KOLMILO-802310 format. One line per 3 residues: their letters; for each residue x negated, y negated, z negated of N, C-alpha, C. Coordinates in steps of 0.05 Angstrom, whole numbers, plus 5000, padded with zeros to 4 digits. Layout:
BEGIN
A) X,Y,Z,X,Y,Z,X,Y,Z ~ ...
***
This chain:
BEGIN
MTV) 5415,6580,2722,5426,6583,2748,5454,6594,2745 ~ 5474,6583,2759,5501,6592,2758,5506,6611,2782 ~ 5515,6635,2776,5521,6654,2797,5551,6654,2802
RIF) 5559,6647,2826,5587,6646,2833,5595,6671,2849 ~ 5612,6688,2838,5620,6712,2851,5650,6716,2848 ~ 5663,6731,2865,5691,6737,2863,5696,6753,2837
QNR) 5716,6744,2821,5723,6758,2797,5745,6779,2802 ~ 5757,6778,2826,5779,6796,2832,5779,6803,2861 ~ 5780,6829,2867,5779,6838,2895,5804,6829,2910
NLF) 5826,6823,2896,5850,6813,2909,5844,6788,2924 ~ 5827,6771,2913,5819,6746,2927,5805,6753,2953 ~ 5787,6773,2952,5773,6781,2976,5793,6791,2997
NWL) 5812,6808,2988,5832,6818,3007,5849,6795,3018 ~ 5855,6775,3002,5870,6752,3011,5855,6737,3032 ~ 5829,6734,3027,5812,6720,3047,5811,6735,3073
VGI) 5810,6762,3071,5810,6778,3096,5835,6772,3112 ~ 5858,6771,3098,5883,6765,3112,5883,6738,3124 ~ 5873,6718,3110,5871,6691,3120,5854,6690,3145
VLT) 5830,6702,3144,5811,6702,3166,5824,6715,3191 ~ 5838,6738,3187,5850,6751,3209,5873,6734,3221 ~ 5888,6721,3203,5910,6705,3213,5900,6681,3229
IGA) 5879,6668,3218,5868,6645,3233,5857,6654,3260 ~ 5845,6678,3260,5834,6688,3285,5856,6693,3305 ~ 5879,6704,3295,5901,6709,3314,5913,6683,3325
LAS) 5916,6663,3307,5926,6638,3316,5907,6624,3336 ~ 5881,6627,3331,5862,6615,3349,5863,6628,3376 ~ 5866,6654,3377,5867,6669,3402,5892,6661,3417
FGC) 5915,6658,3403,5940,6650,3415,5938,6622,3427 ~ 5926,6605,3411,5924,6577,3420,5906,6573,3444 ~ 5888,6592,3448,5869,6589,3470,5883,6594,3497
NDK) 5908,6603,3498,5922,6607,3523,5932,6580,3535 ~ 5932,6560,3518,5942,6534,3528,5922,6522,3548 ~ 5931,6505,3565,5914,6492,3584,5895,6474,3570
LSV) 5869,6474,3579,5849,6458,3566,5853,6428,3573 ~ 5845,6411,3554,5846,6382,3560,5825,6375,3580 ~ 5825,6351,3589,5805,6342,3608,5777,6345,3597
VGN) 5774,6339,3570,5748,6342,3558,5739,6371,3557 ~ 5758,6389,3554,5750,6417,3552,5751,6433,3577 ~ 5758,6420,3600,5760,6435,3625,5735,6449,3633
NLI) 5712,6438,3625,5687,6451,3633,5678,6473,3615 ~ 5693,6478,3593,5686,6499,3574,5701,6525,3581 ~ 5688,6547,3574,5700,6573,3579,5719,6578,3556
SDT) 5742,6591,3561,5762,6597,3541,5750,6613,3518 ~ 5760,6607,3494,5750,6621,3470,5758,6650,3471 ~ 5739,6667,3465,5744,6696,3466,5742,6708,3438
LQL) 5747,6693,3417,5744,6702,3390,5764,6725,3384 ~ 5753,6747,3374,5769,6770,3366,5759,6781,3340 ~ 5776,6781,3319,5769,6790,3293,5776,6819,3290
TSV) 5758,6834,3277,5763,6863,3272,5757,6869,3243 ~ 5775,6884,3230,5772,6892,3202,5768,6922,3201 ~ 5747,6931,3188,5741,6960,3185,5734,6966,3156
SST) 5739,6990,3148,5733,6999,3121,5722,7027,3121 ~ 5708,7035,3100,5697,7062,3098,5720,7082,3099 ~ 5715,7104,3113,5733,7127,3113,5716,7152,3110
DSV) 5729,7175,3107,5714,7200,3104,5699,7206,3130 ~ 5710,7199,3153,5697,7204,3179,5676,7183,3185 ~ 5681,7159,3177,5661,7137,3181,5656,7124,3153
PFV) 5638,7136,3137,5635,7127,3109,5620,7101,3106 ~ 5603,7093,3126,5586,7069,3124,5564,7073,3103 ~ 5571,7082,3078,5550,7088,3058,5543,7118,3062
IGT) 5519,7123,3070,5511,7151,3078,5493,7164,3058 ~ 5484,7150,3038,5466,7163,3019,5460,7145,2995 ~ 5455,7158,2972,5447,7143,2949,5425,7158,2934
SSY) 5407,7144,2922,5385,7157,2907,5376,7138,2885 ~ 5367,7150,2863,5357,7134,2840,5328,7141,2834 ~ 5314,7122,2822,5286,7127,2816,5277,7109,2793
INR) 5255,7117,2780,5244,7102,2757,5222,7084,2768 ~ 5225,7058,2764,5206,7038,2773,5187,7032,2750 ~ 5163,7044,2751,5144,7040,2729,5135,7011,2727
ISL) 5142,6998,2705,5135,6970,2702,5121,6966,2675 ~ 5107,6943,2673,5094,6936,2648,5113,6918,2631 ~ 5116,6925,2606,5132,6909,2588,5115,6897,2566
SGI) 5094,6884,2573,5076,6871,2554,5081,6841,2554 ~ 5081,6829,2530,5084,6800,2528,5111,6789,2537 ~ 5133,6805,2533,5159,6797,2543,5175,6784,2520
GYV) 5165,6783,2496,5179,6771,2473,5193,6792,2456 ~ 5193,6817,2464,5206,6838,2449,5190,6864,2452 ~ 5193,6882,2432,5183,6910,2436,5206,6928,2427
FIG) 5205,6953,2437,5225,6973,2429,5211,6996,2415 ~ 5224,7007,2395,5215,7031,2381,5239,7049,2375 ~ 5236,7074,2381,5257,7093,2373,5262,7114,2394
KSG) 5283,7129,2390,5290,7152,2407,5321,7155,2408 ~ 5331,7159,2432,5359,7165,2436,5362,7185,2458 ~ 5370,7209,2451,5373,7230,2471,5346,7236,2484
TTE) 5344,7234,2510,5319,7240,2524,5303,7214,2530 ~ 5312,7192,2519,5298,7167,2523,5282,7160,2498 ~ 5256,7154,2501,5239,7147,2479,5226,7120,2484
AFS) 5222,7105,2463,5209,7079,2466,5186,7078,2445 ~ 5162,7073,2454,5140,7070,2436,5125,7044,2443 ~ 5110,7033,2423,5097,7008,2427,5068,7009,2417
LSR) 5051,6994,2431,5023,6990,2422,5019,6961,2414 ~ 5002,6957,2394,4996,6930,2384,4967,6928,2379 ~ 4955,6907,2390,4926,6902,2385,4924,6881,2363
LSV) 4912,6888,2341,4910,6870,2318,4884,6854,2318 ~ 4886,6829,2310,4863,6811,2310,4852,6809,2282 ~ 4827,6817,2278,4814,6815,2251,4799,6788,2250
PDS) 4804,6771,2231,4792,6744,2230,4762,6745,2226 ~ 4748,6725,2236,4718,6724,2233,4711,6722,2203 ~ 4728,6709,2188,4722,6705,2159,4731,6729,2142
APE) 4733,6752,2154,4742,6775,2139,4723,6781,2116 ~ 4735,6786,2092,4718,6792,2069,4708,6821,2071 ~ 4689,6828,2055,4680,6855,2054,4699,6871,2035
LTI) 4710,6892,2046,4730,6907,2030,4718,6934,2023 ~ 4724,6943,1999,4716,6970,1990,4740,6983,1975 ~ 4737,7008,1969,4758,7021,1954,4762,7008,1927
DNF) 4741,6997,1916,4743,6985,1889,4758,6958,1889 ~ 4754,6942,1910,4768,6916,1909,4793,6915,1926 ~ 4800,6937,1939,4825,6938,1955,4849,6941,1936
VSA) 4870,6926,1941,4894,6928,1925,4917,6941,1940 ~ 4924,6930,1964,4946,6941,1979,4945,6930,2008 ~ 4959,6944,2026,4963,6935,2053,4992,6941,2061
KML) 5006,6920,2070,5034,6923,2078,5037,6916,2107 ~ 5050,6933,2122,5057,6927,2150,5084,6914,2151 ~ 5086,6892,2166,5111,6877,2169,5120,6875,2198
ITP) 5144,6882,2204,5155,6879,2231,5184,6867,2228 ~ 5193,6852,2248,5218,6838,2245,5237,6845,2268 ~ 5261,6854,2262,5281,6859,2283,5287,6834,2298
STP) 5294,6837,2324,5298,6814,2341,5324,6799,2333 ~ 5325,6773,2340,5349,6758,2338,5355,6745,2365 ~ 5377,6752,2379,5398,6769,2368,5389,6798,2367
YYA) 5402,6813,2348,5395,6841,2345,5404,6857,2369 ~ 5391,6880,2373,5399,6898,2395,5391,6926,2387 ~ 5409,6945,2391,5404,6973,2386,5417,6989,2408
YGD) 5404,7012,2415,5413,7030,2436,5412,7058,2425 ~ 5435,7072,2426,5435,7099,2416,5458,7104,2397 ~ 5453,7120,2377,5473,7127,2357,5475,7104,2336
TIG) 5493,7085,2341,5495,7062,2323,5511,7069,2298 ~ 5523,7093,2298,5537,7102,2274,5517,7114,2254 ~ 5501,7133,2263,5480,7144,2246,5458,7124,2241
NQL) 5450,7109,2262,5432,7087,2260,5406,7094,2245 ~ 5395,7117,2251,5371,7126,2238,5346,7120,2255 ~ 5329,7102,2246,5304,7097,2259,5281,7109,2244
SFT) 5264,7124,2258,5242,7137,2245,5218,7137,2264 ~ 5195,7128,2254,5171,7127,2270,5146,7130,2253 ~ 5124,7137,2267,5098,7140,2254,5078,7121,2268
VYK) 5060,7110,2253,5039,7092,2264,5013,7107,2265 ~ 5000,7107,2288,4975,7121,2292,4954,7101,2304 ~ 4929,7110,2304,4908,7093,2315,4905,7098,2345
VVK) 4901,7076,2360,4896,7077,2388,4866,7080,2392 ~ 4856,7098,2409,4828,7104,2411,4816,7098,2438 ~ 4832,7087,2456,4823,7080,2483,4833,7053,2490
VWT) 4817,7039,2507,4825,7012,2515,4850,7013,2532 ~ 4868,6994,2528,4892,6991,2545,4896,6961,2551 ~ 4910,6955,2572,4912,6928,2580,4942,6919,2580
TIA) 4946,6894,2585,4973,6883,2584,4988,6890,2610 ~ 4975,6903,2629,4990,6912,2653,4994,6942,2653 ~ 4989,6955,2631,4992,6984,2629,5022,6991,2633
TPD) 5027,7014,2645,5054,7024,2649,5057,7050,2634 ~ 5081,7060,2630,5085,7085,2614,5069,7108,2624 ~ 5066,7111,2650,5052,7134,2660,5021,7132,2657
TIT) 5011,7108,2650,4982,7105,2647,4974,7108,2617 ~ 4993,7108,2599,4986,7112,2570,4990,7142,2565 ~ 4969,7157,2569,4969,7186,2566,4964,7193,2537
PDF) 4970,7219,2529,4967,7227,2501,4940,7222,2489 ~ 4919,7223,2505,4892,7220,2494,4886,7191,2486 ~ 4904,7172,2490,4901,7145,2481,4906,7143,2451
IDK) 4920,7162,2439,4929,7160,2412,4919,7183,2395 ~ 4907,7176,2372,4897,7196,2353,4919,7203,2333 ~ 4931,7227,2337,4953,7235,2319,4943,7253,2297
TKT) 4917,7254,2293,4907,7271,2272,4909,7258,2244 ~ 4913,7232,2245,4916,7217,2219,4938,7197,2221 ~ 4956,7198,2201,4978,7179,2199,4969,7154,2185
LAT) 4974,7131,2197,4967,7105,2185,4991,7093,2170 ~ 5015,7099,2178,5039,7089,2165,5063,7104,2176 ~ 5085,7105,2160,5110,7117,2169,5133,7099,2160
YSG) 5155,7101,2176,5179,7087,2168,5203,7105,2176 ~ 5222,7107,2158,5247,7121,2164,5269,7107,2148 ~ 5289,7097,2162,5310,7083,2148,5332,7073,2166
IIP) 5350,7058,2155,5372,7046,2170,5370,7016,2168 ~ 5367,7003,2192,5365,6974,2193,5393,6964,2200 ~ 5405,6946,2184,5432,6936,2189,5435,6925,2217
LKD) 5458,6930,2228,5464,6919,2255,5475,6891,2253 ~ 5457,6872,2247,5465,6844,2245,5440,6827,2250 ~ 5445,6802,2256,5423,6783,2262,5407,6776,2238
SSS) 5418,6778,2215,5404,6769,2191,5387,6791,2178 ~ 5382,6813,2193,5365,6834,2182,5338,6823,2173 ~ 5329,6831,2150,5304,6820,2139,5280,6835,2151
VIS) 5257,6825,2145,5232,6837,2154,5229,6866,2143 ~ 5220,6884,2159,5216,6912,2151,5187,6914,2140 ~ 5184,6925,2116,5158,6926,2103,5153,6955,2095
FDF) 5128,6965,2100,5120,6992,2091,5090,6993,2088 ~ 5081,7012,2072,5052,7014,2066,5036,7021,2091 ~ 5011,7010,2092,4993,7016,2114,4967,7028,2102
DRD) 4954,7045,2118,4931,7061,2108,4908,7043,2099 ~ 4899,7049,2075,4877,7034,2063,4850,7037,2078 ~ 4843,7062,2084,4817,7067,2096,4815,7055,2124
QVI) 4836,7053,2139,4835,7041,2165,4830,7011,2163 ~ 4842,6998,2144,4838,6969,2140,4809,6964,2132 ~ 4798,6980,2114,4771,6977,2105,4752,6981,2129
EWF) 4757,7000,2146,4740,7005,2169,4740,6981,2187 ~ 4763,6970,2193,4765,6946,2211,4749,6923,2200 ~ 4753,6917,2174,4739,6894,2162,4709,6898,2161
NLR) 4700,6921,2155,4671,6926,2154,4659,6926,2181 ~ 4673,6935,2202,4663,6933,2229,4660,6904,2237 ~ 4680,6888,2229,4678,6859,2236,4654,6846,2222
KQY) 4650,6853,2197,4627,6841,2182,4600,6851,2194 ~ 4600,6875,2204,4575,6887,2215,4568,6877,2243 ~ 4589,6877,2260,4584,6871,2288,4596,6845,2298
GNA) 4611,6831,2282,4624,6806,2291,4644,6812,2313 ~ 4645,6794,2333,4664,6798,2355,4659,6823,2371 ~ 4635,6833,2370,4628,6857,2386,4645,6881,2378
NDT) 4655,6880,2354,4670,6904,2345,4698,6905,2357 ~ 4706,6885,2373,4732,6886,2387,4733,6911,2404 ~ 4711,6921,2414,4711,6945,2431,4716,6970,2415
LNY) 4715,6967,2388,4719,6990,2371,4747,6990,2359 ~ 4762,6969,2364,4789,6966,2353,4809,6963,2376 ~ 4821,6986,2383,4839,6986,2406,4868,6982,2398
GIA) 4873,6981,2372,4900,6976,2363,4914,7000,2350 ~ 4940,6997,2347,4956,7018,2334,4981,7024,2351 ~ 4991,7048,2348,5014,7057,2364,5038,7064,2345
FIP) 5061,7055,2353,5086,7061,2338,5101,7082,2354 ~ 5101,7107,2344,5112,7130,2359,5137,7140,2345 ~ 5160,7142,2359,5184,7151,2347,5183,7180,2338
NSN) 5196,7187,2316,5197,7215,2307,5222,7228,2318 ~ 5222,7255,2317,5244,7270,2329,5270,7266,2315 ~ 5270,7257,2290,5295,7253,2275,5307,7225,2280
SNI) 5294,7209,2296,5304,7182,2303,5326,7186,2323 ~ 5349,7172,2319,5371,7174,2338,5379,7147,2350 ~ 5362,7127,2346,5368,7101,2356,5342,7087,2365
IRR) 5345,7068,2384,5323,7052,2392,5329,7023,2384 ~ 5310,7011,2369,5314,6983,2360,5295,6964,2374 ~ 5304,6939,2377,5287,6919,2389,5276,6901,2367
FAS) 5250,6895,2369,5237,6878,2350,5225,6853,2363 ~ 5223,6832,2347,5212,6806,2357,5182,6809,2363 ~ 5173,6795,2383,5145,6796,2391,5138,6770,2404
GAV) 5112,6765,2408,5104,6741,2422,5107,6744,2452 ~ 5116,6722,2465,5119,6723,2494,5096,6707,2507 ~ 5086,6718,2529,5064,6705,2543,5073,6677,2553
GSS) 5057,6657,2548,5064,6630,2557,5082,6615,2538 ~ 5091,6627,2516,5110,6614,2498,5095,6601,2475 ~ 5105,6578,2466,5093,6564,2443,5103,6576,2417
DST) 5121,6595,2418,5132,6608,2394,5109,6624,2380 ~ 5108,6622,2354,5087,6635,2339,5095,6663,2330 ~ 5117,6673,2340,5127,6700,2332,5106,6721,2339
RFA) 5102,6739,2320,5084,6762,2325,5099,6788,2317 ~ 5094,6809,2332,5108,6834,2326,5098,6846,2300 ~ 5073,6853,2299,5062,6867,2276,5044,6849,2259
TIL) 5048,6849,2233,5031,6834,2214,5024,6853,2191 ~ 4998,6853,2184,4990,6869,2161,4981,6849,2139 ~ 4994,6851,2116,4988,6833,2093,4970,6849,2074
ITY) 4945,6840,2071,4925,6854,2055,4920,6839,2029 ~ 4921,6853,2007,4914,6841,1981,4889,6854,1970 ~ 4870,6838,1960,4845,6849,1950,4836,6832,1926
HRP) 4818,6844,1909,4807,6830,1886,4783,6814,1895 ~ 4781,6790,1884,4758,6773,1888,4742,6772,1862 ~ 4716,6773,1863,4700,6772,1839,4706,6748,1822
NAT) 4711,6752,1796,4716,6730,1777,4738,6711,1787 ~ 4758,6722,1801,4780,6706,1810,4806,6722,1812 ~ 4827,6708,1818,4853,6723,1821,4853,6738,1847
DST) 4873,6755,1850,4875,6769,1876,4880,6750,1899 ~ 4870,6757,1922,4874,6741,1946,4887,6757,1968 ~ 4899,6744,1987,4912,6758,2010,4901,6747,2036
IKL) 4902,6764,2056,4894,6757,2083,4912,6772,2102 ~ 4918,6759,2125,4937,6771,2144,4923,6779,2170 ~ 4931,6802,2181,4923,6810,2208,4948,6807,2226
FSA) 4945,6794,2248,4967,6790,2267,4962,6805,2293 ~ 4984,6814,2305,4980,6827,2331,4973,6805,2352 ~ 4952,6811,2367,4943,6792,2388,4960,6796,2413
YDG) 4965,6820,2420,4984,6825,2442,4997,6853,2438 ~ 5020,6856,2450,5036,6881,2446,5045,6891,2473 ~ 5049,6917,2474,5061,6929,2498,5082,6950,2489
TYL) 5103,6951,2504,5124,6971,2497,5129,6989,2522 ~ 5133,7014,2517,5134,7034,2539,5158,7053,2534 ~ 5173,7058,2556,5196,7075,2554,5193,7099,2572
TTT) 5200,7122,2562,5201,7146,2579,5229,7158,2578 ~ 5237,7169,2600,5264,7181,2602,5264,7201,2624 ~ 5285,7218,2625,5287,7238,2646,5295,7225,2672
APE) 5286,7237,2694,5293,7226,2721,5323,7227,2725 ~ 5334,7206,2737,5363,7205,2742,5371,7225,2764 ~ 5396,7233,2764,5407,7250,2785,5412,7235,2810
DKY) 5402,7245,2833,5405,7231,2858,5434,7229,2867 ~ 5451,7247,2858,5479,7246,2868,5494,7223,2855 ~ 5482,7210,2836,5495,7187,2823,5478,7162,2829
ITI) 5491,7139,2826,5477,7113,2828,5472,7104,2800 ~ 5447,7104,2791,5441,7098,2763,5423,7074,2761 ~ 5429,7056,2743,5412,7033,2737,5409,7030,2707
QGA) 5386,7023,2698,5381,7019,2669,5359,6998,2666 ~ 5362,6981,2646,5344,6958,2642,5315,6965,2636 ~ 5308,6965,2610,5280,6968,2603,5267,6994,2612
SAI) 5283,7015,2617,5273,7040,2628,5267,7037,2657 ~ 5276,7015,2669,5270,7008,2697,5280,7029,2717 ~ 5305,7037,2714,5317,7056,2733,5332,7039,2754
NSN) 5325,7042,2779,5338,7028,2801,5351,7049,2819 ~ 5368,7040,2837,5380,7059,2857,5380,7046,2884 ~ 5377,7063,2905,5380,7055,2932,5406,7064,2944
ISF) 5420,7047,2958,5444,7053,2972,5440,7049,3002 ~ 5442,7071,3017,5436,7070,3046,5461,7068,3062 ~ 5460,7051,3083,5483,7045,3100,5477,7053,3129
DVS) 5499,7061,3143,5498,7065,3172,5522,7050,3184 ~ 5516,7026,3194,5537,7010,3207,5533,7008,3237 ~ 5520,7029,3248,5513,7028,3277,5538,7029,3294
SIP) 5561,7036,3283,5586,7036,3298,5596,7008,3304 ~ 5585,6989,3290,5593,6961,3295,5575,6950,3317 ~ 5586,6937,3337,5570,6928,3360,5549,6907,3352
KGV) 5527,6907,3366,5506,6887,3362,5517,6860,3370 ~ 5506,6839,3357,5512,6812,3365,5537,6801,3353 ~ 5550,6816,3335,5575,6806,3322,5568,6787,3299
AIH) 5588,6772,3291,5585,6755,3267,5601,6768,3245 ~ 5588,6773,3222,5601,6784,3199,5613,6762,3182 ~ 5640,6761,3180,5653,6740,3165,5657,6747,3135
LAG) 5664,6772,3130,5667,6782,3103,5657,6811,3101 ~ 5643,6817,3079,5633,6844,3075,5633,6849,3045 ~ 5649,6868,3036,5651,6874,3007,5646,6903,3001
LTL) 5630,6908,2980,5623,6935,2972,5635,6940,2944 ~ 5649,6963,2941,5660,6970,2915,5646,6995,2905 ~ 5636,6994,2880,5624,7017,2866,5641,7024,2842
TMD) 5645,7050,2837,5661,7059,2815,5643,7071,2793 ~ 5645,7060,2769,5628,7069,2747,5640,7095,2735 ~ 5622,7113,2727,5629,7137,2713,5625,7132,2683
PSK) 5646,7126,2668,5642,7118,2640,5631,7141,2623 ~ 5635,7166,2632,5626,7189,2616,5596,7192,2617 ~ 5582,7179,2636,5553,7181,2639,5540,7154,2633
SFA) 5555,7133,2630,5544,7107,2625,5543,7102,2595 ~ 5524,7085,2587,5521,7080,2558,5510,7052,2554 ~ 5523,7037,2536,5515,7010,2531,5505,7008,2502
GTA) 5486,6989,2498,5477,6983,2471,5496,6964,2457 ~ 5487,6953,2435,5504,6936,2419,5512,6910,2433 ~ 5499,6903,2455,5507,6878,2469,5530,6883,2488
GTD) 5539,6908,2491,5561,6914,2509,5553,6918,2537 ~ 5572,6928,2553,5567,6934,2581,5566,6908,2598 ~ 5545,6905,2613,5541,6881,2629,5561,6880,2651
PVV) 5577,6859,2654,5597,6857,2675,5585,6848,2702 ~ 5559,6844,2703,5547,6835,2728,5523,6853,2734 ~ 5521,6861,2760,5498,6877,2769,5485,6862,2793
FAT) 5461,6870,2800,5445,6856,2819,5435,6874,2841 ~ 5433,6864,2865,5423,6880,2887,5405,6863,2905 ~ 5387,6876,2919,5370,6861,2938,5368,6876,2965
FVD) 5363,6861,2986,5360,6873,3012,5336,6860,3025 ~ 5316,6876,3034,5293,6865,3048,5299,6865,3078 ~ 5302,6840,3088,5310,6837,3116,5286,6836,3134
STS) 5280,6858,3148,5257,6860,3165,5260,6843,3190 ~ 5285,6835,3196,5289,6818,3220,5285,6789,3213 ~ 5280,6782,3188,5275,6754,3180,5250,6753,3163
NNL) 5228,6763,3173,5202,6762,3160,5203,6774,3132 ~ 5217,6796,3130,5219,6811,3104,5230,6794,3082 ~ 5248,6776,3088,5261,6759,3068,5277,6777,3049
VRP) 5273,6773,3022,5288,6788,3002,5313,6772,2996 ~ 5336,6784,3003,5362,6772,2999,5375,6782,2974 ~ 5383,6765,2955,5396,6774,2930,5426,6774,2932
YYG) 5439,6792,2918,5468,6794,2917,5477,6801,2889 ~ 5500,6791,2881,5511,6797,2854,5538,6811,2857 ~ 5543,6830,2840,5569,6843,2839,5580,6841,2811
SRL) 5607,6839,2809,5619,6835,2783,5639,6858,2777 ~ 5643,6863,2752,5662,6883,2743,5691,6872,2746 ~ 5708,6887,2759,5735,6878,2764,5753,6881,2740
KDG) 5774,6864,2740,5794,6866,2719,5821,6873,2730 ~ 5838,6885,2714,5865,6892,2723,5884,6868,2718 ~ 5909,6872,2723,5929,6850,2720,5932,6840,2692
NGN) 5923,6856,2672,5925,6847,2644,5899,6834,2634 ~ 5880,6831,2652,5854,6819,2644,5835,6839,2632 ~ 5841,6865,2633,5823,6885,2622,5803,6895,2643
YTN) 5779,6901,2636,5759,6911,2655,5767,6938,2666 ~ 5763,6942,2691,5766,6968,2704,5739,6981,2706 ~ 5737,7004,2720,5711,7017,2724,5699,7010,2750
EYF) 5710,6990,2764,5700,6982,2790,5683,6957,2789 ~ 5661,6957,2804,5644,6933,2808,5645,6926,2837 ~ 5646,6900,2843,5651,6891,2870,5630,6871,2879
FPT) 5617,6876,2902,5599,6858,2915,5614,6845,2938 ~ 5620,6819,2937,5637,6807,2957,5623,6795,2981 ~ 5597,6792,2980,5583,6776,3001,5558,6789,3012
LNT) 5561,6813,3022,5539,6827,3034,5535,6821,3064 ~ 5547,6799,3073,5547,6791,3101,5519,6792,3113 ~ 5500,6777,3100,5474,6774,3112,5459,6801,3113
ALE) 5463,6818,3093,5450,6844,3093,5459,6861,3117 ~ 5486,6861,3122,5496,6877,3144,5488,6866,3171 ~ 5487,6840,3173,5478,6828,3199,5449,6836,3204
GMI) 5433,6836,3183,5405,6844,3186,5403,6873,3195 ~ 5420,6891,3184,5419,6919,3192,5428,6922,3222 ~ 5449,6908,3229,5459,6910,3256,5439,6899,3277
RRN) 5424,6878,3270,5404,6868,3288,5382,6888,3292 ~ 5377,6905,3273,5355,6925,3275,5366,6950,3289 ~ 5375,6969,3275,5385,6994,3287,5411,7003,3275
GKG) 5424,6985,3260,5450,6993,3247,5447,7007,3221 ~ 5422,7010,3211,5418,7024,3186,5401,7007,3167 ~ 5405,7011,3141,5390,6995,3122,5396,7004,3093
TIT) 5382,6993,3075,5384,7001,3046,5384,6976,3029 ~ 5402,6976,3009,5400,6956,2988,5392,6970,2962 ~ 5378,6955,2945,5368,6965,2920,5385,6953,2897
LQV) 5396,6970,2881,5414,6962,2859,5398,6963,2833 ~ 5402,6943,2816,5388,6943,2790,5404,6926,2770 ~ 5396,6928,2745,5407,6910,2724,5399,6881,2731
QNS) 5416,6862,2726,5410,6834,2733,5384,6825,2718 ~ 5370,6807,2731,5343,6800,2722,5341,6791,2693 ~ 5361,6776,2683,5359,6766,2656,5360,6788,2634
YYQ) 5370,6812,2642,5371,6834,2622,5353,6857,2630 ~ 5337,6854,2651,5322,6876,2661,5301,6887,2641 ~ 5289,6869,2626,5268,6877,2607,5277,6878,2578
NRM) 5297,6864,2570,5303,6862,2542,5328,6878,2533 ~ 5340,6894,2551,5362,6911,2544,5359,6938,2557 ~ 5373,6958,2546,5370,6985,2556,5396,6997,2566
DKL) 5417,6981,2570,5443,6991,2578,5441,7007,2604 ~ 5454,7029,2605,5453,7047,2628,5480,7048,2641 ~ 5481,7042,2667,5505,7043,2683,5502,7065,2704
VFF) 5521,7083,2706,5521,7104,2726,5546,7102,2743 ~ 5542,7101,2769,5564,7099,2788,5566,7125,2805 ~ 5589,7130,2815,5593,7153,2832,5578,7149,2859
GSD) 5565,7170,2869,5550,7167,2894,5566,7174,2918 ~ 5552,7175,2941,5565,7178,2967,5576,7207,2970 ~ 5567,7226,2954,5577,7253,2956,5595,7261,2933
AVD) 5607,7242,2919,5625,7248,2897,5648,7266,2906 ~ 5655,7285,2889,5676,7304,2896,5702,7289,2901 ~ 5708,7270,2884,5732,7253,2888,5725,7231,2907
STK) 5734,7233,2932,5726,7214,2953,5736,7185,2947 ~ 5756,7182,2930,5766,7155,2923,5746,7140,2905 ~ 5727,7154,2894,5707,7142,2876,5680,7137,2889
RPK) 5678,7145,2915,5654,7139,2929,5651,7110,2935 ~ 5627,7100,2941,5623,7072,2948,5640,7065,2973 ~ 5653,7042,2973,5671,7034,2995,5661,7007,3006
LSI) 5659,7006,3032,5651,6981,3045,5673,6971,3064 ~ 5680,6946,3061,5700,6933,3078,5688,6910,3093 ~ 5693,6908,3119,5679,6888,3136,5700,6875,3154
VYS) 5697,6849,3157,5711,6833,3178,5690,6820,3196 ~ 5692,6826,3222,5672,6814,3240,5686,6805,3266 ~ 5671,6789,3281,5681,6780,3307,5659,6782,3327
SRP) 5667,6785,3352,5648,6784,3374,5642,6755,3380 ~ 5617,6749,3385,5609,6722,3390,5617,6715,3419 ~ 5627,6691,3424,5634,6682,3451,5610,6684,3470
KF) 5615,6693,3494,5594,6694,3515,5598,6671,3535 ~ 5577,6656,3540,5579,6634,3558,5563,6639,3583
***
């Protein structure tokens, strides 16, 4: 889908001027005597008005941010790591084959855990230090593919025994190789013997494994995983097991993750700012009061400007997204969800500024005016990056000390002719 939005607010301002000029000419022309065909029509009463946010009439009256608890299972990626107050952990359910051999301490040779960084690669956090560290533990309670971060409580994970550990630097490039590290022998033997003893019934005894970031990790990395509905054979976690066969050479067998879930926890955002973040699912509400605009008007142009605070915003290796997304639930149109896109503005030299601009909020404002003059839009990361990136954008809110950085709304409207 191609999203067409204004790349420069100057174009919006130019259109405002054009609309007002046309309106003035139309009003002037309406003083002429009507033709015979038009004699039965009432004279045009079109009057265009342009208004903008001021300190006394701000239009944007409040902003608030919140964490939207969502499930990130089967999305094609998982996240592991820690950056500041944001942590990412993942669960993986491994499938033990029906033909599993009987394993013992005597015939067991080795078990290697394999995970693969995503392509394209993505990292969030300290990309200079680039230290990823995590521990693998056993999951001891059933979890589902619709689980959310708040439902995976500490009692789901047995941290009394370490199954595997990893600490290292994964190169920031697409050609990063598979990450391999030793996996616990006794846990593998237990899984295989349960399968031999109970068959498929032992699935209730194998809830999977958890990848938990360690405190010395300063980065969050994205790894490849299987996506629901995809024909891709990619799997997040693979355990390669080598064992002795009687009177034969060593043999290998693989355990693959059947499904994976990734969960992110972070501190609650400050309400005085407008904060959005992808996989952490932080959204923001922007509340409007346009009750000073008369009912029944037609909105011709409506543009909203948000100013980013670069000191509080943080992007991963994919860079800052120049497009953000907003929705408005129009209760006057059967709760229709109306989508809007805003783009990051550029200066005269083609360099990005700290301003993002929504040029076409017409339908949202008309819906508010039809109701009681008040309404809210929800701001978030655009859909294509909502689950697979963690970039954090923070904008100044309606109470910013510097009033020039507060959200600004500009509107051009006209009164509808009365017949």
